[in-house]
C-alpha positions, -999 to +999 in steps of 0.1 A: +121-210+506+137-199+471+166-225+467+172-219+428+178-252+424+206-260+450+193-294+458+199-307+424+235-300+424+241-303+460+267-330+461+284-312+429+289-284+444+306-300+478+326-316+454+338-288+436+340-267+470+361-290+484+386-290+454+385-251+455+388-248+493+422-268+492+439-259+461+461-233+478+470-254+504+478-283+478+499-261+458+520-249+488+521-278+506+538-294+475+562-266+471+570-272+509+573-308+503+593-307+477+619-281+493+620-290+529+652-269+535+637-240+523+602-244+542+624-253+573+642-216+567+606-197+556+594-212+590+625-197+611+621-161+589+581-163+602+587-168+635+575-204+637+585-223+668+607-252+663+611-246+622+621-285+615+588-296+634+568-269+622+577-277+585+571-313+586+533-300+601+528-278+574+537-304+550+515-331+567+486-306+569+489-285+537+495-313+515+482-347+526+454-334+548+444-310+518+443-341+495+424-361+517+397-334+519+399-337+480+388-370+481+367-367+510+383-387+538+377-379+573+360-346+559+346-334+588+376-335+616+399-328+584+378-299+582+382-284+616+421-292+618+426-272+585+405-243+604+427-242+632+461-246+610+444-219+591+439-199+621+475-205+635+492-197+605+472-162+602+482-158+636+519-166+634+526-152+594+501-127+593+506-103+622+499-071+605+492-054+635+529-055+642+539-040+607+541-006+588+534+005+554+528-019+520+539-048+546+509-042+570+486-038+541+497-073+523+497-092+556+463-074+568+448-089+530+466-125+541+451-127+574+414-117+565+417-144+535+428-170+563+395-159+583+373-163+552+393-197+548+381-209+582+347-202+574+347-220+542+363-250+564+334-247+587+308-250+561+325-278+552+323-295+587+288-288+587+274-302+553+301-331+550+320-343+520+286-351+500+276-382+479+314-379+459+337-390+486+353-415+504+334-407+536+300-418+516+315-448+501+323-458+538+291-453+553+276-470+526+293-503+530 
């Protein structure tokens, strides 16, 4: 099997992939964390159920769970959690099939980006956090 040297940089690649996979969540989670009232308003606008609670869930998942993935803590369960969360946000916020014109196009792009991100979380679930992680440190202790 041709691996192009991937075994030599496996753990480094997993670390970089973990960071890149969640950078979107960290950036927007921080924005939600620092503007709770605006986040509640956004949740109401998108049709999320119970906007104040949805805002708290979004902050917890997008910022704190994503931060846990950066350091590789509880990587497999949190990868599944973020995959499910990302599916939920795709269905709630990017329902392009109900839209017309440019809104339909823009939301279709975001919907399918979410689907692609889910693929990344599933890969992270399968591979685990790698050597450079809290999970690895806890396993070796």
